[in-house]
N, C-alpha and C positions, 0 to 999 in steps of 0.2 A: 532620431539622432543616433549616429554611431559613436561608440566610445571605445577607445583603446588607450588605457592609461595605466601607469604604475604608481602604487601608493606604498608608503612605508607604514607598516603595522606590526607592532610587537617585535621590533628588531629585524624584520624581514621585508624584502620588496615583494609586493603582490601585484600581479598583472590582472586588471579588470577589463573585460571586453563585452561587446554585445551591442544592443540597440534599445532605444526607448522613445516613446512619445514624450516630447518636452513637458507635457502636463504631468507626467509621472516621474519627474526628476526626484521627488522625495523618496521614491522606491529605490532609485540608484543610491541615494544618500544612506538609506537604511541598510542596503546590501553591503556597502563599503564599511559602515559602522560596525557590522558584525566582525569584520577582520580586525578592527581596532580595539574592540572591547570584549569579544567572545573568544572561544577556543577554535575558531575556524581554521581549517587547513585548505579545503577547496569546496566550492559550492556553485550552484546555479539556481536561478529563479526565473519564472516566466508568468506573465499575466495576460489573460485573454478576456476581452470585454466585447460583448455583442458579436462574437465570432471573429474579432480582430485581435491579433497579438500586439499588445501595446508595450510590453516589456519582455526582453529576452537577454538575460545577463549571465555571465559565467566568469569565474576567476579563481585565483589561488592555485593550489597544487593538487595533482592527482595522487600524490604519494606522501607518506609521513616524512620522508627524507627531503622533501621540497626540491626534487630534481626534475619533475615533469610538470609543465603547466597544464591546467585544466583547459581543454580545447572546446571548440564549438560542438564537436561530435563526441565528447567524452560521455560515457554512460556510467551509471553507478547503481548498485543495488540499494533500493529504497526500503527494503524490509517489508513491513506489512502495508505499505502503500499498495502493494500487490493485491491485498484483499479487496480494496475498493475497485481497482481495475478489473479484477476477476469477477467481482459482484456485478459490476455494470455489464460486463460481457454476458454473464449468465442471464441477466434480465432481457437480453436480446432474444433468448430462447422463449422466455415468457411472453415477450411482445409478439412473437410469431405464432403463439398458440401451441408450441411444441412441448411446453412444460407448464403444468398447472401448479402454482405454489401451494395450493391447498390439497394437492394429491399426496398420497403416501410415496415416499422415496421408492418403495418396493414396486410401485406401478411401472417404473422405468428400469428398476434394478431388482428383479425378483429375489435373487439370492440374499439381498440385504435383510429380508424379513426373517431374521433369526434372533433368538434370545431376547424377545420382547421389543424388537424394533419395528413391528408391524405398524405401530402408530406414529412413527417418526414421519412428519410431513416435510416436504421440500422447504417450506418457509422456516421450519425449525433449524435446518442447516444454514439458511441464509441469515438467521438472527441469533445464532450461537446458543440455541436452546435444545439441540438434538441429544445432549447428554453423552457426547462422544469427543470430549475435548482432548483426550490423550489416548495413546495406544497402550493397552495393558499387556498384550502378548509379549513375552520376552524375545525380542528380535536382536539382531547383531548390532554392534556399534557401527554406525554408518548407514543403517537401513533407511534413514531419512532421505537418502538419495535414490531409493528404489520406490517410486510411487506405487507400483503395482503390489509390492509386498505390504505396504501400509494399507492400501485399499483392501487387500485380502484379509488382513487382521481386523480391520474395522467392520468388514462384512460379517464376521463371526461374533464380534464382541457385543455384550449386553450394554445398554445405556447405564450410566452411573446413577440416574434418577429418572423419574417419569418424563418422557419427552414433552417439551413445550412448557415445562414448569419452572426451570431454573436456567439462568444464563451463566455460562462459563466460556470464556474466550477460547475458541478452538484455534489455538495459536498456530498450529501447523495443519490440523486435520480438516479444517473447513475446505481448503483447496482440494484435498484428496477426495472428499465426499462429493463436492460439487462437480469435480472433474470426472468422476465415474458416471454421474448422471448424464453429463454432456456426452461422454463416450458412448453410453448406451443409446442415447437419442439420435446422435448425429454420426456415430462411427468415427469421430475425430477425437484426438487427445485434446485436453483442455487448452494447452498452450497453443496448439495449432488452430483451434477454434477462435481463441482470442486474437491471434495474428490475422486470421482470414476475415473475421467478421467485424473487428473493431480497429485494429492498428493499421492494417494495410489500406482499407478504404479511406482513412484519414491521412495517409501518407506519413505515418509517424515512426518513431524509433524507440520501440519498447518491446521487450520479450520476457516470457517466463522461462528462465534457464535457456538451454540450447545455444549458448554462446559459442562462436567459432574462434579459431586462433586469431583471426583478424580482430574480433571483438576484444580478445584478451589484451591486445596492444593499446586499446583506447579506453579500457575500463579503469575507473578510479579504484584505488586500494581503500578498503574499509578499515578504519582505525577505531576499534571499539573501546569504550570505557567499561571496565569490569567492576571495580569497587563501587558498591552501593547500587548495583543494577540487578536485573533479573538474572544476569549471567553469574553473579556471585550468589544470589539466593538459591539457584538451582543446585549449587554445591553445598551451601551451608544448611539448607533445609531439604535433605534428600527424600523425606517422606511426603513432601508437599505435592499438591496437584501440579504446581509449576515445574518442579523437578521431573515429574513423570512426563511432562510435555517435551522434555529434552532427552529422554532415555535413548532415542534412536540416533542421536548425534554421535559423531566420532569421539573417541576418548582423547581429546587434544584441546589446547587452548582455543577459545572461541574465535580469536583473531585468525588462527590458522584455518579453521573451518570456513569462515565467511569469505576467505580469499582463495579457497581451494578450487581446483578444476571441478571437483564433484559438485560444489555449491553453484558454480557458474553454469553447469550443464544439466543438472537434474531438473525435473518438473516438480517444483514446490510452489504451487500456485498461491499459497498464502504468504509467501515470504521472500522468494528470490527473484522478483521482477527487477530487471535491469533496464534502464532507459535514461532519457534526458528529461529535464524539468519541462522543456517546451512541449514534449509529447504528452506528459501527464496533464499539464495545464490545458492542452487542446482537447483532451478527452472530457475533462470536466467542463470546459468551455462549451462543448457541444451539448452536453446534458443540460447545462444551465441555460442554454439558448433554445430550449424547447426540443432538443434532440437532434439538432442539425448543426453542421459546420461546413460552410461553403455550400456545395451542391449535394452533400452527403447527409442522409438522414440515418441516425443510429437506431432510434426507437421512437415510439409515439409519445405524445405528451401525457396520455393516460397511464401508460406504463411507468413513466417517470414519476407521476404523482403517486402511484402505488408504491414504487420503490422508496419514495421519500416519506411515506406514511409511517409514523412511529409504531413499532411493534411492541416495544416495552421500554422501560427505564429502570433497569435493575442494577444492583452492584454485583458484577459478575464475579465468579468464584476463583478464576485463575490468578488474577492479580488484585482482586478486591477493589476494582475501579467501577464507578457508575458510568453507564453509557446510555444515551438516548440512541436506540438502535432502529435503523431502517431495514429495508429488505435487501441485504447485501452490502450496504454502506452504513457508516455511522452518521448520526445527526449531531449538530453542534452541541457539545457537552463541555462547557468551559473548564470544569475542574479536571477533566481528563484529556480532552483534545479541543483546544480553543480555535474556532474558525471565524473569528471576527464578531461583530456586534449583531449580526442577523441570526435569529434562532432557526431560520429556515436553511441555513448553510449546511452542507453535507460533505462527506468525503472519507478519508482515512489517513491517519498518520502512520509513520513507520518507526519502529524502535530506533532511537538514536537521534531523531530530530527531523527527518524528511516528512513531507506531507503533500497530499494532493487534495484539493477541495473545490467545490463549486457553490455558487450562490444564485439561485434562480431568480431572485428579485433584482439583483444587480446584473444578471446575465454574465456572471464572472466565473472564469476558470483560473485556478492558481496552483502553482507548485513551487516548492522549495526542496532542493536536494543537496545533501552534504555527505562528505566521507568521514569526517570526525564525528563519532557518535557520542552523544552526551549521556549523563548519568541521571537524567530526570524522568519522572513517570509520565509527564505530559509531553506536548510537542515543543516546549521550551522557548527561550527568549529570542533565539535567532529567527525562527519562522514568525514568531509573534511580532517582532519589530517590523518585518517586511509587510505582514498582513495589515498592521496598523497604518503603515504608510499608504498602502493601497486604498484602504477605506477613507483615510484622510483626503486623498485626491478625489474619491468618489462622492465626498460630501457627507459621509456618515461617520460620526465620531466613534472610534473604537473604545 
């Protein structure tokens, strides 16, 4: 069914559009309820089951001033949702036998074997135990936008603890490290590899940075919440590991940075992926469907099984959150990132509330994307409400 309706929510008119299988009407209800009871400005959600899109909704506003409707082709930065997409793409290399997760990173990147990093394995980068969660070299403010400068600093840096022993969320650096392995193996930059081997074959709309001026016109403005979030902690706790993770950001309000041309165009494969909810849901739908979507196979079922095998369940040191960690993706960890009732669900949330996830048992791909970023440490009530509605339809009680 097609929908194009206007609702009244919190004193404003909100236009809701899209399509849905009538069976999934409760998902539409949950999507609309977010506008009535939560801090929603604009958002989109998509559900793929057994390779078929059964929900594709978008609504609200692209900007905090409520002057531009969220359109079908609106893209938004989903923050660390990018880690899951990047991790899936990296597993394509593993699937092709071009990278061995049990090999030292230095096999592919010889200069990496400096200052005690000879024992860092590829899997340590994929599961956040490489000991390189921050860049310690004093770089300039704004160096976050220079991927090559970050890579050069990490190449020389010593790990903060013995590799493979301690989890610390590599908040920005995971993408830099994986990206350099990709470049050494394929000759391609990470964002180009993701586009060529994952996004384009599926006909999707998602990219790591690299936005054009045309993309600027359809991009949703991010509206971050600062008080009570990591953005506030990085300033109030300047000696913390978290603060060190933001040392290369520009010296300006985070809302300015996240909406800057630099953020839109740089290669920050752990954080600045822009796209539509339907594209993220389709990627997870393919993996949850045995690695295929339509006539396109992304990777083998054995590689998927390996990717979804738990590597550890530690309380990581960056934000002191427990994570069931897979090989490049997170596994369902209700206290930190709730992905429904199935413990086999996997994916990655993004700071502020966006999420992409899959469920191999239900053959489900799901995504929720928003521009108003919340102040919660988990993926929050907006995504949860919609995920609960999805599982309610599928017959599993959330």
